[in-house]
C-alpha positions as CSV (number, residue, x, y, z in Angstrom):
1,X,18.8,-18.6,10.7
2,X,15.2,-19.0,11.9
3,X,12.3,-18.6,9.6
4,X,11.2,-15.4,11.5
5,X,14.7,-13.9,11.1
6,X,14.8,-14.8,7.5
7,X,11.4,-13.2,6.9
8,X,12.4,-10.1,8.7
9,X,15.6,-9.8,6.7
10,X,13.7,-10.2,3.5
11,X,11.2,-7.5,4.5
12,X,14.0,-5.1,5.5
13,X,15.7,-5.7,2.2
14,X,12.6,-4.6,0.3
15,X,12.3,-1.3,2.2
16,X,14.6,0.7,-0.1
17,X,12.6,-0.5,-3.1
18,X,9.3,0.5,-1.4
19,X,10.6,3.9,-0.6
20,X,11.7,4.5,-4.2
21,X,8.5,3.2,-5.8
22,X,6.5,6.1,-7.3
23,X,2.9,6.3,-6.0
24,X,-0.1,8.6,-6.1
25,X,-2.3,9.5,-3.3
26,X,-6.0,9.7,-4.3
27,X,-8.6,11.5,-2.2
28,X,-12.0,10.3,-3.4
29,X,-15.1,12.3,-2.2
30,X,-18.7,11.7,-3.0
31,X,-21.5,14.2,-2.9
32,X,-24.1,13.1,-0.3
33,X,-26.7,12.1,-2.9
34,X,-24.2,9.8,-4.7
35,X,-23.0,8.2,-1.5
36,X,-26.5,7.5,-0.3
37,X,-27.9,6.2,-3.6
38,X,-25.0,3.8,-4.1
39,X,-25.0,2.6,-0.5
40,X,-28.8,2.1,-0.5
41,X,-28.5,-0.2,-3.5
42,X,-25.4,-2.0,-2.2
43,X,-23.2,-0.8,-5.1
44,X,-19.5,-0.3,-4.7
45,X,-17.0,1.9,-6.6
46,X,-13.9,1.0,-8.7
47,X,-10.8,3.2,-8.7
48,X,-8.8,2.1,-11.7
49,X,-5.2,3.4,-12.1
50,X,-3.4,2.6,-15.4
51,X,0.4,3.0,-15.2
52,X,2.4,3.3,-18.4
53,X,5.1,5.2,-20.1
54,X,6.8,6.1,-23.4
55,X,9.6,3.6,-24.1
56,X,13.2,4.7,-23.3
57,X,15.8,4.5,-26.1
58,X,16.9,0.9,-26.1
59,X,13.9,-0.5,-24.4
60,X,13.5,-4.2,-25.0
61,X,9.7,-4.3,-24.3
62,X,7.4,-3.8,-27.2
63,X,5.1,-0.8,-27.0
64,X,1.4,-1.1,-27.6
65,X,-0.5,0.4,-30.6
66,X,-0.5,3.8,-28.8
67,X,3.3,3.7,-28.5
68,X,3.2,3.1,-24.7
69,X,4.6,0.4,-22.5
70,X,2.0,-0.7,-19.9
71,X,3.5,-1.0,-16.4
72,X,0.3,-2.3,-14.8
73,X,-3.3,-1.7,-13.9
74,X,-4.4,-1.4,-10.4
75,X,-8.1,-1.7,-9.6
76,X,-9.3,-0.9,-6.1
77,X,-12.9,-1.5,-5.1
78,X,-14.2,0.7,-2.3
79,X,-17.5,1.4,-0.6
80,X,-19.2,4.7,-1.7
81,X,-17.8,6.8,1.2
82,X,-15.0,9.4,1.2
83,X,-11.6,7.7,1.2
84,X,-8.0,8.5,0.7
85,X,-5.9,5.7,-0.8
86,X,-2.6,5.1,-2.4
87,X,-2.1,3.6,-5.8
88,X,1.1,2.4,-7.4
89,X,2.2,-0.4,-5.2
90,X,2.4,-2.7,-8.3
91,X,5.2,-0.5,-9.6
92,X,7.6,-2.1,-7.1
93,X,8.0,-5.0,-9.6
94,X,7.3,-3.0,-12.8
95,X,9.9,-2.6,-15.5
96,X,10.5,1.1,-14.8
97,X,13.8,1.0,-16.6
98,X,11.9,0.5,-19.8
99,X,10.1,3.9,-19.8
100,X,11.2,7.5,-19.8
101,X,9.0,8.2,-16.8
102,X,6.0,6.4,-15.3
103,X,2.7,8.1,-16.2
104,X,-0.7,7.4,-14.6
105,X,-4.3,7.8,-15.7
106,X,-7.0,7.3,-13.0
107,X,-10.7,6.6,-13.6
108,X,-13.4,6.2,-11.0
109,X,-16.8,4.6,-11.7
110,X,-19.5,2.5,-10.1
111,X,-18.4,-1.2,-9.8
112,X,-21.5,-2.5,-11.6
113,X,-22.1,-5.2,-9.0
114,X,-25.8,-4.2,-8.7
115,X,-26.4,-2.0,-11.7
116,X,-24.9,-2.8,-15.1
117,X,-24.5,0.9,-15.9
118,X,-22.0,3.3,-14.5
119,X,-23.9,5.6,-12.1
120,X,-21.1,8.1,-11.3
121,X,-19.7,11.2,-12.8
122,X,-16.2,11.6,-11.4
123,X,-13.6,14.0,-12.6
124,X,-10.7,12.1,-14.2
125,X,-7.1,12.4,-13.1
126,X,-5.7,12.9,-16.6
127,X,-2.5,11.4,-17.9
128,X,0.2,12.8,-15.7
129,X,3.8,12.0,-14.7
130,X,3.9,10.5,-11.2
131,X,6.9,12.7,-10.5
132,X,4.7,15.8,-10.9
133,X,1.9,14.7,-8.7
134,X,2.5,16.0,-5.2
135,X,0.1,15.6,-2.4
136,X,-3.3,14.0,-2.6
137,X,-5.1,14.2,-5.9
138,X,-8.8,15.1,-5.5
139,X,-11.4,13.1,-7.4
140,X,-15.0,14.2,-6.8
141,X,-17.9,12.0,-7.7
142,X,-21.6,12.8,-8.1
143,X,-24.5,10.9,-9.6
144,X,-24.9,10.9,-13.4
145,X,-28.0,12.9,-14.4
């Protein structure tokens, strides 16, 4: 088998796992003042998605002090412009069998490359089951007062 054929076979073998991996689509929008202010100063934006769940009966992983098993944290850095992105790719290798259901909490804030303070006021995507999130989840950002 050639290297190319082997690579193609491995990629095709991963397709069912990719299709079954829960994900969340995030639609990030900025009010014009926030987008302009951050762009003018060269600041970027971090979209942080924390994936976790309550342990299943018989789970072998130890929960944290909040009683949760962390499945992973995905930080995506974007320019301050409206964007739609998908989070949850890391769940393809996460121990989903250890939790009752995967939950997600999303927080969006300025990346602090230029300014040490967060400059954005974005609505949070509160703790929610990935199974219950259908369609894009809207997160709207404006400048902090």
